[in-house]
KEFITI-440171 format. One record per residue (C-alpha): y, z negated, x. Coordinates in steps of 0.05 Angstrom, whole numbers, padded with zeros to 5 digits, always signed. Layout:
N
YZX...
***
This chain:
1196
+00003-00004+00000+00067+00010+00017+00090-00062+00012+00032-00086+00061+00049-00028+00113+00121-00047+00110+00094-00125+00121+00055-00101+00185+00114-00062+00205+00155-00127+00207+00099-00161+00244+00103-00117+00296+00168-00117+00294+00173-00194+00306+00120-00189+00362+00160-00143+00399+00225-00171+00395+00216-00248+00397+00284-00259+00423+00307-00229+00349+00266-00276+00315+00294-00334+00353+00367-00315+00334+00344-00307+00262+00317-00372+00262+00376-00408+00307+00426-00375+00251+00382-00410+00192+00385-00468+00226+00463-00471+00229+00476-00442+00163+00419-00489+00130+00454-00556+00168+00532-00523+00144+00499-00514+00080+00466-00577+00069+00532-00616+00090+00573-00585+00034+00522-00588-00021+00540-00642-00087+00484-00698-00085+00483-00714-00159+00429-00759-00201+00405-00697-00246+00420-00623-00247+00494-00594-00267+00484-00560-00332+00518-00558-00400+00482-00588-00460+00503-00559-00527+00522-00614-00557+00599-00633-00572+00621-00695-00613+00684-00702-00652+00703-00780-00652+00755-00799-00707+00785-00868-00703+00812-00887-00776+00836-00954-00769+00823-01004-00826+00780-00954-00870+00713-00966-00898+00648-00924-00891+00653-00883-00952+00730-00871-00941+00718-00850-00863+00670-00801-00901+00705-00780-00947+00770-00773-00920+00755-00752-00852+00687-00733-00836+00679-00680-00894+00740-00653-00860+00714-00642-00796+00654-00615-00818+00669-00561-00860+00725-00547-00805+00680-00537-00752+00619-00515-00781+00644-00442-00780+00651-00445-00703+00608-00391-00670+00545-00412-00645+00542-00479-00684+00465-00492-00699+00468-00563-00727+00518-00610-00754+00511-00687-00756+00558-00740-00766+00560-00818-00768+00614-00851-00819+00616-00921-00798+00684-00969-00798+00742-00943-00775+00707-00884-00734+00681-00818-00755+00635-00785-00699+00609-00713-00717+00552-00679-00670+00554-00601-00663+00495-00571-00631+00504-00503-00609+00461-00457-00589+00429-00453-00521+00476-00406-00469+00537-00410-00514+00600-00413-00467+00614-00479-00485+00690-00477-00455+00703-00421-00508+00667-00466-00563+00720-00522-00549+00777-00488-00547+00751-00451-00614+00744-00521-00645+00810-00551-00614+00850-00494-00654+00817-00507-00717+00821-00578-00717+00899-00571-00702+00901-00530-00768+00859-00582-00800+00902-00636-00780+00943-00628-00849+00883-00647-00884+00879-00712-00851+00915-00777-00871+00971-00802-00841+00935-00861-00809+00885-00818-00783+00885-00815-00709+00880-00750-00672+00811-00719-00667+00782-00727-00595+00729-00665-00575+00681-00688-00522+00627-00647-00493+00560-00686-00488+00527-00682-00418+00505-00723-00359+00571-00724-00327+00587-00772-00396+00550-00829-00357+00587-00873-00319+00593-00867-00247+00605-00941-00235+00617-01000-00281+00644-01053-00242+00679-01123-00242+00739-01151-00211+00757-01222-00212+00811-01262-00167+00808-01334-00135+00867-01376-00165+00894-01330-00214+00887-01331-00297+00878-01268-00335+00939-01245-00346+00957-01236-00263+00894-01210-00260+00906-01158-00306+00974-01142-00283+00935-01133-00212+00881-01084-00242+00933-01044-00279+00986-01042-00217+00940-01037-00159+00867-01030-00177+00863-00978-00225+00911-00930-00187+00884-00932-00125+00808-00913-00159+00852-00859-00198+00877-00828-00131+00808-00813-00109+00786-00745-00114+00736-00726-00172+00751-00786-00208+00765-00759-00277+00786-00830-00313+00777-00912-00310+00772-00946-00378+00790-01017-00367+00759-01081-00409+00787-01139-00413+00853-01133-00385+00910-01162-00430+00952-01121-00465+01023-01153-00481+01063-01140-00545+01121-01157-00587+01102-01186-00651+01153-01183-00699+01143-01226-00768+01179-01225-00826+01203-01306-00837+01208-01314-00914+01249-01380-00905+01300-01346-00874+01303-01287-00928+01299-01338-00980+01370-01378-00945+01402-01304-00953+01373-01299-01023+01404-01371-01039+01464-01352-01022+01467-01281-01048+01444-01315-01117+01507-01370-01115+01558-01316-01114+01520-01282-01163+01520-01337-01210+01596-01357-01197+01621-01292-01215+01570-01295-01282+01585-01365-01302+01652-01346-01342+01627-01285-01379+01564-01333-01395+01617-01395-01417+01655-01332-01464+01592-01307-01499+01581-01387-01514+01647-01401-01547+01641-01341-01586+01563-01362-01606+01594-01431-01624+01647-01403-01668+01598-01351-01703+01556-01414-01719+01618-01447-01749+01628-01386-01791+01562-01379-01810+01548-01452-01834+01624-01450-01874+01602-01381-01901+01536-01415-01932+01569-01478-01958+01621-01436-01993+01572-01388-02023+01524-01438-02045+01583-01481-02078+01608-01421-02111+01545-01399-02145+01526-01465-02171+01603-01471-02208+01579-01402-02243+01508-01420-02251+01540-01489-02287+01588-01451-02326+01537-01415-02352+01491-01460-02366+01543-01499-02414+01562-01437-02448+01492-01418-02469+01480-01492-02494+01537-01487-02528+01521-01411-02552+01456-01430-02582+01483-01496-02616+01542-01454-02656+01485-01406-02680+01443-01462-02697+01499-01495-02736+01516-01421-02767+01447-01416-02790+01446-01479-02812+01509-01462-02851+01487-01396-02881+01426-01432-02904+01464-01485-02946+01513-01431-02969+01454-01390-02997+01429-01449-03032+01495-01463-03058+01515-01394-03077+01448-01388-03123+01470-01461-03155+01528-01434-03175+01496-01368-03209+01447-01419-03245+01513-01464-03268+01548-01402-03297+01491-01373-03330+01491-01426-03380+01543-01442-03428+01594-01472-03398+01622-01546-03413+01663-01587-03374+01619-01623-03336+01586-01550-03314+01658-01525-03298+01674-01585-03258+01598-01573-03225+01619-01496-03218+01687-01510-03189+01661-01563-03140+01614-01509-03115+01661-01455-03105+01699-01507-03062+01639-01521-03016+01623-01450-03013+01691-01437-02988+01682-01499-02936+01618-01468-02912+01652-01392-02911+01708-01422-02871+01660-01462-02813+01609-01393-02813+01674-01356-02800+01699-01404-02742+01630-01409-02722+01620-01333-02710+01690-01336-02671+01670-01382-02625+01599-01353-02618+01634-01293-02611+01682-01330-02556+01630-01361-02515+01588-01291-02507+01647-01260-02489+01654-01323-02437+01578-01315-02417+01589-01238-02394+01655-01263-02357+01609-01312-02319+01565-01254-02304+01619-01204-02286+01648-01272-02243+01568-01277-02212+01568-01196-02190+01636-01203-02165+01613-01264-02124+01553-01232-02105+01597-01174-02072+01642-01221-02036+01583-01256-02005+01546-01198-01985+01616-01172-01953+01622-01238-01916+01555-01238-01892+01554-01169-01871+01622-01186-01829+01587-01246-01804+01522-01209-01786+01567-01156-01753+01603-01212-01712+01521-01238-01694+01498-01172-01683+01562-01158-01630+01542-01214-01598+01474-01208-01587+01494-01144-01556+01540-01176-01511+01481-01226-01494+01428-01168-01482+01477-01135-01434+01497-01199-01402+01420-01215-01384+01412-01141-01364+01473-01149-01317+01458-01220-01292+01375-01192-01274+01397-01129-01242+01456-01175-01205+01393-01225-01187+01351-01159-01175+01405-01127-01130+01426-01192-01094+01341-01200-01077+01336-01181-01004+01258-01186-01014+01262-01120-01043+01310-01087-00988+01273-01125-00924+01196-01098-00922+01149-01087-00862+01153-01026-00873+01226-01017-00873+01232-01057-00814+01183-01014-00774+01221-00949-00787+01290-00974-00769+01263-01009-00696+01223-00938-00694+01287-00902-00704+01332-00949-00659+01287-00949-00598+01289-00871-00591+01325-00833-00540+01312-00747-00536+01347-00693-00492+01389-00662-00545+01404-00600-00503+01458-00576-00457+01532-00560-00448+01557-00504-00409+01625-00514-00378+01660-00468-00323+01584-00443-00312+01559-00511-00300+01509-00541-00348+01499-00611-00370+01446-00641-00406+01462-00683-00468+01410-00740-00483+01412-00771-00550+01397-00846-00565+01380-00904-00521+01311-00957-00513+01314-01027-00526+01319-01062-00455+01313-01134-00471+01281-01172-00534+01359-01205-00538+01378-01136-00563+01325-01130-00606+01338-01198-00641+01410-01173-00652+01389-01105-00679+01438-01102-00745+01404-01084-00805+01448-01094-00861+01516-01111-00888+01515-01157-00950+01586-01162-00974+01554-01213-01031+01571-01285-01018+01605-01270-00945+01540-01256-00916+01568-01198-00880+01519-01161-00820+01448-01185-00827+01409-01171-00755+01328-01180-00736+01339-01248-00714+01371-01275-00789+01295-01251-00828+01246-01254-00778+01217-01291-00720+01205-01253-00646+01148-01281-00595+01114-01247-00538+01039-01234-00562+00975-01213-00532+00897-01193-00542+00871-01245-00498+00834-01274-00558+00812-01202-00571+00789-01194-00502+00718-01212-00472+00686-01200-00407+00640-01243-00367+00616-01238-00300+00558-01289-00290+00599-01336-00342+00661-01333-00306+00721-01289-00338+00735-01228-00305+00759-01149-00319+00710-01097-00326+00719-01023-00304+00676-00956-00320+00694-00901-00276+00680-00828-00297+00672-00766-00252+00697-00698-00266+00642-00649-00274+00655-00612-00208+00648-00667-00165+00596-00693-00131+00570-00763-00154+00551-00791-00089+00614-00765-00055+00665-00800-00115+00617-00865-00113+00623-00867-00036+00699-00857-00035+00709-00906-00095+00675-00955-00052+00723-00943+00006+00773-00945-00039+00764-01012-00062+00737-01035+00003+00812-01025+00026+00840-01056-00032+00798-01117-00021+00812-01121+00052+00889-01125+00037+00875-01172-00014+00825-01227+00005+00823-01264-00061+00793-01205-00094+00723-01202-00112+00700-01127-00143+00621-01137-00161+00586-01067-00170+00538-01077-00239+00525-00995-00239+00531-00944-00188+00502-00886-00197+00525-00861-00123+00488-00929-00091+00421-00911-00137+00427-00829-00119+00427-00854-00048+00367-00892-00055+00328-00839-00097+00342-00776-00052+00337-00819+00011+00266-00835-00015+00248-00767-00037+00273-00745+00039+00228-00799+00069+00174-00776+00031+00185-00709+00049+00188-00725+00123+00127-00772+00116+00099-00712+00075+00111-00666+00132+00084-00713+00187+00017-00718+00151+00007-00645+00136+00022-00637+00214-00033-00689+00234-00081-00644+00188-00070-00588+00224-00083-00620+00297-00149-00644+00269-00167-00580+00247-00141-00542+00301-00149-00585+00353-00096-00550+00397-00025-00574+00404+00006-00497+00405-00019-00470+00335-00003-00545+00303+00066-00538+00339+00081-00468+00309+00055-00488+00240+00094-00545+00247+00163-00501+00272+00147-00476+00206+00173-00530+00163+00238-00550+00178+00253-00476+00184+00232-00462+00122+00264-00523+00087+00333-00502+00117+00328-00429+00096+00309-00458+00025+00370-00502+00030+00419-00440+00045+00391-00397-00012+00402-00469-00053+00464-00467-00034+00493-00402-00046+00459-00400-00114+00497-00459-00146+00434-00510-00141+00455-00588-00121+00418-00637-00091+00382-00678-00138+00321-00723-00163+00294-00649-00193+00310-00598-00142+00296-00656-00079+00233-00662-00119+00218-00582-00113+00219-00590-00034+00180-00654-00035+00120-00614-00073+00134-00552-00026+00129-00589+00033+00057-00579+00035+00053-00516+00010+00109-00496+00055+00058-00493+00110+00001-00457+00067+00017-00389+00086+00029-00404+00169-00042-00437+00158-00073-00384+00133-00032-00335+00184-00049-00378+00242-00114-00389+00228-00136-00320+00229-00099-00309+00294-00134-00366+00324-00201-00340+00300-00186-00274+00326-00165-00304+00396-00223-00339+00399-00270-00279+00389-00235-00255+00447-00178-00208+00419-00116-00200+00460-00055-00247+00441-00001-00190+00415-00062-00151+00383-00087-00215+00344-00024-00234+00321-00001-00170+00286-00073-00164+00257-00089-00234+00247-00021-00235+00201-00032-00158+00175-00097-00181+00144-00087-00236+00110-00016-00207+00093-00026-00185+00026-00056-00253+00008-00014-00293+00021+00036-00247-00014-00001-00249-00078-00019-00326-00065+00071-00333-00056+00075-00288-00120+00034-00330-00161+00060-00397-00144+00133-00367-00157+00120-00337-00222+00097-00398-00257+00171-00411-00262+00188-00345-00279+00173-00361-00357+00231-00411-00353+00282-00359-00363+00255-00344-00435+00249-00410-00451+00309-00458-00485+00335-00524-00484+00335-00580-00448+00270-00560-00406+00305-00508-00379+00352-00539-00358+00328-00596-00327+00274-00563-00285+00300-00488-00272+00328-00526-00205+00254-00544-00190+00229-00472-00210+00281-00443-00161+00275-00490-00100+00203-00478-00099+00209-00413-00105+00260-00414-00051+00213-00447-00005+00157-00408-00021+00190-00348+00007+00217-00379+00059+00143-00401+00091+00124-00325+00071+00178-00298+00110+00172-00345+00169+00097-00333+00162+00098-00260+00177+00147-00266+00224+00156-00328+00260+00087-00348+00266+00063-00283+00298+00114-00281+00344+00106-00346+00368+00038-00338+00370+00036-00278+00414+00070-00315+00460+00046-00380+00461-00025-00378+00448-00047-00330+00508-00101-00373+00534-00167-00360+00503-00177-00422+00449-00245-00455+00455-00291-00446+00401-00300-00491+00343-00335-00557+00358-00405-00586+00332-00370-00622+00273-00332-00561+00249-00396-00514+00258-00445-00571+00221-00398-00575+00164-00398-00498+00157-00468-00501+00162-00479-00555+00105-00432-00507+00060-00469-00446+00075-00531-00488+00050-00494-00522-00010-00467-00448-00026-00533-00417-00021-00567-00463-00071-00504-00461-00120-00513-00385-00118-00588-00394-00133-00580-00447-00179-00512-00418-00217-00520-00461-00283-00510-00525-00242-00434-00525-00229-00416-00487-00282-00443-00538-00335-00416-00589-00296-00347-00564-00294-00360-00541-00368-00381-00618-00381-00311-00644-00346-00265-00598-00376-00294-00622-00446-00277-00691-00416-00209-00673-00406-00199-00647-00476-00218-00710-00493-00181-00754-00452-00120-00704-00475-00131-00718-00541-00135-00797-00538-00078-00795-00484-00007-00810-00512+00053-00763-00496+00117-00781-00470+00195-00746-00439+00206-00773-00376+00172-00829-00348+00211-00889-00337+00233-00906-00266+00238-00985-00231+00317-00995-00212+00360-01056-00182+00404-01046-00251+00385-01053-00318+00431-01053-00391+00425-01106-00445+00449-01106-00522+00460-01164-00554+00465-01161-00634+00481-01223-00662+00461-01233-00732+00501-01212-00799+00559-01254-00808+00559-01273-00735+00638-01294-00720+00663-01266-00657+00668-01338-00631+00606-01345-00649+00578-01279-00615+00611-01302-00548+00589-01369-00550+00517-01335-00561+00531-01282-00503+00550-01338-00448+00485-01375-00465+00441-01309-00448+00482-01302-00391+00460-01369-00369+00382-01357-00388+00384-01286-00350+00418-01312-00286+00355-01360-00282+00309-01302-00272+00283-01297-00205+00313-01231-00168+00371-01234-00217+00441-01229-00172+00499-01212-00223+00498-01204-00296+00568-01168-00330+00582-01182-00410+00636-01138-00453+00648-01146-00523+00625-01086-00555+00572-01025-00575+00568-00976-00520+00536-00909-00516+00515-00884-00453+00551-00936-00418+00620-00921-00451+00651-00980-00494+00658-00949-00562+00688-01009-00617+00716-01063-00590+00714-01094-00657+00647-01102-00659+00612-01168-00653+00555-01134-00609+00551-01152-00537+00536-01105-00475+00509-01127-00420+00495-01104-00343+00443-01143-00309+00440-01125-00228+00377-01143-00181+00374-01166-00118+00356-01109-00065+00283-01140-00059+00267-01159-00131+00198-01189-00143+00191-01164-00210+00205-01088-00236+00266-01076-00274+00213-01064-00336+00189-01134-00328+00257-01160-00321+00272-01129-00384+00212-01164-00415+00229-01222-00392+00294-01228-00418+00274-01208-00489+00220-01262-00485+00268-01322-00465+00320-01301-00517+00276-01290-00568+00290-01353-00605+00363-01336-00609+00393-01315-00674+00404-01250-00650+00370-01183-00631+00366-01173-00553+00348-01104-00528+00336-01092-00449+00327-01033-00416+00292-01035-00357+00338-00974-00326+00402-00968-00327+00394-00892-00306+00336-00875-00352+00335-00800-00359+00301-00812-00417+00363-00830-00458+00381-00766-00463+00319-00750-00507+00331-00820-00546+00279-00876-00556+00225-00907-00604+00211-00884-00666+00260-00850-00713+00252-00815-00779+00310-00788-00824+00312-00786-00903+00354-00730-00926+00384-00729-01002+00449-00741-01035+00447-00806-01069+00448-00866-01022+00417-00914-01076+00350-00870-01079+00358-00854-01001+00358-00932-00996+00300-00931-01036+00261-00879-00997+00273-00910-00934+00257-00978-00963+00182-00948-00975+00173-00905-00915+00191-00977-00870+00135-01013-00907+00089-00949-00883+00121-00962-00814+00114-01027-00805+00027-01021-00831+00031-00973-00771-00003-00999-00704+00041-00998-00653+00113-01013-00679+00159-01064-00684+00223-01090-00701+00225-01026-00760+00293-01028-00789+00300-00975-00857+00386-00988-00844+00389-01033-00911+00399-01095-00869+00460-01071-00843+00493-01066-00912+00565-01087-00914+00599-01126-00975+00657-01088-01001+00708-01104-01053+00695-01035-01098+00757-01025-01144+00741-00975-01197+00811-00950-01236+00809-00936-01307+00824-00864-01306+00867-00862-01382+00897-00932-01365+00921-00913-01298+00947-00843-01337+00986-00889-01388+01033-00906-01327+01037-00834-01293+00986-00851-01247+00927-00824-01212+00875-00851-01170+00893-00835-01112+00966-00854-01117+00935-00928-01137+00898-00921-01075+00954-00898-01041+01001-00963-01060+00937-01018-01046+00919-00983-00971+00995-00995-00957+00995-01060-00981+00929-01083-00953+00962-01079-00879+00988-01138-00856+01014-01107-00784+01039-01039-00756+01060-01023-00693+01138-00993-00691+01143-00961-00627+01131-00982-00549+01182-01024-00500+01190-01018-00428+01220-01084-00407+01222-01103-00338+01177-01056-00309+01124-01079-00362+01109-01038-00427+01095-01076-00499+01083-01059-00559+01130-01066-00616+01086-01099-00678+01120-01116-00737+01074-01163-00782+01081-01187-00854+01096-01266-00861+01026-01303-00874+01041-01319-00943+01040-01240-00962+00975-01217-00932+00931-01209-00979+00866-01238-00996+00811-01219-01042+00830-01266-01093+00902-01241-01087+00884-01171-01083+00879-01158-01166+00948-01181-01178+00990-01137-01135+01037-01093-01173+01036-01018-01179+01096-00981-01188+01088-00928-01248+01129-00901-01295+01124-00898-01373+01165-00867-01428+01212-00844-01374+01227-00917-01340+01196-00943-01282+01147-00998-01283+01102-01042-01244+01041-01060-01273+00987-01112-01245+00923-01075-01210+00869-01116-01250+00908-01087-01315+00886-01022-01296+00829-01031-01258+00764-01067-01247+00749-01105-01178+00683-01123-01160+00634-01137-01103+00578-01094-01079+00546-01067-01013+00559-01002-00976+00522-00984-00913+00549-01003-00841+00543-00928-00833+00533-00859-00869+00497-00807-00835+00507-00728-00845+00451-00670-00830+00489-00603-00853+00536-00641-00893+00473-00675-00929+00470-00746-00932+00412-00775-00888+00390-00851-00871+00346-00878-00817+00281-00916-00813+00276-00938-00741+00225-00971-00697+00211-00996-00634+00147-00979-00594+00100-01040-00570+00091-01045-00508+00019-01005-00490+00032-00962-00549+00050-00895-00544+00106-00855-00591+00069-00794-00597+00001-00829-00615+00036-00872-00668+00080-00813-00694+00017-00784-00704-00007-00846-00750+00064-00839-00782+00058-00766-00792-00014-00781-00836+00008-00834-00883+00071-00793-00894+00033-00739-00919+00000-00777-00974+00074-00796-00994+00107-00761-01052+00173-00752-01036+00224-00737-01098+00248-00666-01107+00317-00653-01070+00298-00701-01017+00266-00696-00945+00229-00734-00895+00229-00713-00824+00211-00744-00757+00256-00740-00701+00282-00768-00641+00247-00779-00579+00182-00754-00613+00219-00692-00635+00246-00678-00565+00172-00693-00535+00141-00643-00572+00189-00588-00568+00187-00596-00490+00117-00592-00495+00112-00538-00529+00161-00502-00484+00113-00518-00417+00056-00491-00452+00086-00430-00470+00111-00431-00395+00039-00444-00376+00017-00385-00422+00058-00338-00397+00046-00356-00323-00017-00344-00332-00005-00281-00355+00031-00267-00298-00015-00299-00252-00060-00247-00276-00029-00187-00269-00002-00202-00202-00077-00213-00184-00100-00143-00224-00046-00114-00168-00084-00152-00107-00152-00141-00125-00140-00069-00154-00189-00090-00210-00183-00112-00282-00243-00169-00278-00237-00193-00214-00175-00236-00226-00220-00272-00286-00262-00301-00235-00206-00330-00188-00174-00348-00257-00232-00396-00277-00197-00448-00215-00139-00457-00270-00182-00492-00320-00217-00533-00262-00153-00552-00238-00127-00584-00304-00190-00612-00307-00181-00657-00253-00110-00659-00261-00122-00687-00335-00175-00734-00320-00129-00770-00260-00075-00777-00302-00129-00812-00353-00154-00850-00309-00098-00884-00276-00068-00907-00343-00014-00852-00338+00013-00807-00406+00023-00739-00404+00097-00727-00404+00146-00667-00387+00134-00683-00305+00055-00686-00312+00064-00625-00355+00106-00589-00298+00057-00608-00254+00001-00574-00294+00053-00515-00291+00054-00513-00217-00017-00523-00207-00035-00458-00252-00001-00428-00187-00028-00458-00137-00095-00472-00147-00107-00392-00149-00083-00386-00076-00148-00412-00052-00192-00367-00103-00147-00303-00076-00157-00316-00004-00229-00320-00014-00239-00268-00058-00195-00224-00025-00241-00237+00040-00309-00220+00002-00279-00162-00022-00253-00135+00056-00329-00155+00078-00360-00116+00024-00313-00058+00032-00339-00063+00117-00409-00053+00086-00438-00122+00078-00483-00142+00029-00456-00187-00032-00500-00250-00019-00476-00245+00053-00408-00228+00036-00401-00286-00004-00427-00338+00050-00388-00304+00106-00332-00310+00065-00345-00382+00049-00353-00399+00123-00292-00360+00150-00244-00385+00098-00267-00462+00097-00225-00488+00142-00157-00450+00114-00177-00471+00044-00191-00547+00064-00127-00541+00115-00079-00509+00056-00103-00561+00009-00107-00626+00058-00035-00610+00071-00008-00606+00000-00046-00665-00025-00020-00702+00040+00047-00679+00031+00046-00705-00042+00006-00777-00022+00071-00814-00014+00096-00792-00075+00035-00810-00109+00040-00876-00091+00103-00874-00114+00127-00910-00051+00215-00919-00064+00261-00926-00117+00260-00871-00160+00192-00838-00133+00160-00862-00197+00194-00813-00236+00159-00759-00194+00090-00798-00191+00053-00769-00250+00069-00694-00218+00054-00707-00158-00019-00743-00178-00041-00681-00227-00025-00637-00165-00066-00677-00123-00124-00693-00162-00126-00625-00194-00116-00586-00133-00172-00630-00096-00219-00621-00148-00203-00547-00159-00212-00533-00082-00283-00572-00079-00305-00527-00145-00267-00469-00118-00321-00466-00063-00369-00464-00110-00351-00443-00173-00314-00381-00155-00376-00354-00105-00423-00370-00166-00374-00328-00214-00364-00266-00166-00435-00265-00164-00451-00269-00232-00399-00214-00248-00377-00170-00190-00454-00138-00179-00435-00068-00164-00418-00047-00096-00337-00034-00079-00314+00032-00060-00271+00046-00002-00220+00099-00025-00208+00146+00017-00141+00177+00018-00129+00211+00083
***
């Protein structure tokens, strides 16, 4: 092939021009050292995680309020950003956090710019009290580089705070690569303006006294008018009663007399009638003197009667006329009384009107005179903010020169603030009202809100983050130098490093480098044992540093930094670096034993195996090629390892085909001695056992299948994990006090825990701060949670995991939940921790019910503890339910009621910031204590509305119902759908994957209501995703390996014989993990991936040599035996050098080495097992499937 011929030409050129090779080697050495000294050193590879967090603070807001007014706005605004795959959010008290997951490969800088612009346009949709949203890209650079604490002998917290702010923080900020420095425990001073109700009442009394004096005269006139009206009313009543009674008496007398007259008249008329009848009887008989005398007498009586009757009729007529006159008099009197009464009513109405006007005028005067309505905290805040103002107004141009114009001036002293004129009140001769007339000013600070302890003493903690382009190690070292200088200048200052990535990285990288060097030494020893000659051993040993330096040069120019992963790649490759050189030098050495001249042996020996080592190198490299087809964390983490191994192997291939032949031709001029008796005996033993295996092929084949089945069984029994924890001298502890614990009690609890932790053997320092934290950064100062950092001594007797377990044990009796992590640098934090199940849906009550049911299922699953359904975190809330109809009757909407209630609840606001005597102060305006609302007084607050076009106030309880209820401490969303979490901690000795498998089985039998969804996420999801990615990589790598071997062997069947070593290797690796009690992690899976490319190398060399011998005419069985004998030593040498190169990693020597320990175990035992079986299984398979004779193609 052309490629092989080019290699032969390159080999010939190297042998002919050794000085050219020497110059190239020296150039690689120089460039290697320059590249190495300029490379960044970090814990993890530099990569962009496609996650962006939007953090928005909303002081004083409940989770539901944050969800409605902030979270939903941010979600809807950013969900349309290009590349967004998933949107999750947490709405908690005072804080909204929206997490956006973008497609891997998205340009994060462009995405963040796009999001910033969208948030800028959405600001109008957020309330005034909502702080500006902060965009934060989530990546490993967010993990603080240093968390340290400072305290000063003989200084109180105020002096220490001042020193930290003015000296310590500026010194750190000047260091190149430092992005930000956050302090915890620094006392912030402020000036508090509190309205004094006593002073306000005194002013009110003066104003009201003046108003009362002016109103008293008018009130006196109204009183006199009322007295006159009351007197006139009394006289009118008396006179009207008297006149009416007189008329009634006259009428009664006339009516009586009229009745008597009419009765007398009636009697007279009866007597007259009777007299007339008697007269007629007398006149009808003959007349006699007696009759005439009687008749005359009767006539006189009749005349008398008629006269009396006439007189009575006249009297009756007169009396009837009198009665008519009386009725007329009564009517006239009624009219006069009505007129008089109306006149009196008018006067009374005028008085009432005047009285009402007076009362209204008095109330208005009192209202206008009451400055309580004028002096409010909002008014004072606005006045102070507007007064403490200065701003450039522009420029004036005169005679061609520009003069800057600045308007305003800031306060220069507290005395100036006190004398600030607020109002001019003309009433009561009060005049100018200043701020000190109505309020008290006091210097305050937040020392009561701060909590930071170092070994139980007060201190100040600071958290340092680096720029994304800076080297963690370099930044850490520079900060140490800066702080050492400050400490040197201030002997009383003590700085304690609670968490330092730089030191940890130096230790870990140093450990890997030590293991790399030790592995190289062991590999060289093996070479010397097998070759028994210092010169070929030196030649091969020379290839190690040259290959490493060439790999470093390639790493530098392709942007791969020095980190645990890339150095792990070098450590893994250290044993493989010599494989190519071993095969070449061994072949050259064998030819020299056979008497071939040095130069010819160098060219022929290297050329003969060039195809095999090319194929071996390509098969190892190609296992990492599938990384480019994988998305996600697996690619980001392990691309560096793949590139590092690829570079080192390519470098070793070049060295094996150039430096080794050139050096061999010049250094192995004397014919070496033949192999010794031991070597020959080993070869003879192998030849006999191989011959037996070829006769009874089923024995090695069946044995390998049985062990493969055992490995499969072990895989099902073993658990899965993401990245193994490593032993560290730093721990993190989170203390979560019981619900309802006060801040003071939480701090006392923290002091007790610190005291107990300090008693643990090996603990050097304990630092604590109040508030929860995320990736080492404080998130909420109002929380009662306590975050702690524990630093162990350099040689701690217990591992960090054991110390973490001990911390949890000794604090189990305290009224709090203590969670300790044995590794402050744990990379598994990227994948989450423990079991996490989410329930999606809309209704919170239904979500809580489902979460409770699932939590019960989880608690019944073996391996789980501390199961939480999220309901225990519910907070009490006062719920105001506004009656919409009642509110509308006062011209109010629910939103308007909310706005007024929200404003009334605020107790203090920051008006401005002052700089006095080079110190910054927040200017805070606070309500007086008696005006601050409680749950009891909340229902009585007045709400301003309108009714019938008039402004009116209504009590809140008149238009709303106020009740107490519970609400979740946080409301979670995923793609705008609410969800709740059921979480559980995995017990020691249990595995997250196995526990998740059991939980999944139980969930399959749980009936989820329509519209709701249950998923297992978190660590298990990350592990499953990563393992799936790696399985895809392994399968794709196997395909690529097969294709490469097809090209090498020019056969479709021969590669299958070699590839049978892959499951053999997997068998050895998995059985080793199972035997040593390791889980199958992403790291161990990566070892299987590397193994699939490494183990075929021996098979390729073996089969390639058999084919060469058969093409030379040797029979199949003899060719197999001869190839086995000739390739036994290089196969053992390459396998043992790789194994010994990894041995130190496998034992986990040094800090951080345990991270790569599972991979080293997989490679060592997989390679060891596969090598032993390759020497027997591959020949058996070859003998079984390659019975046809090989034909040499002659193209010349």
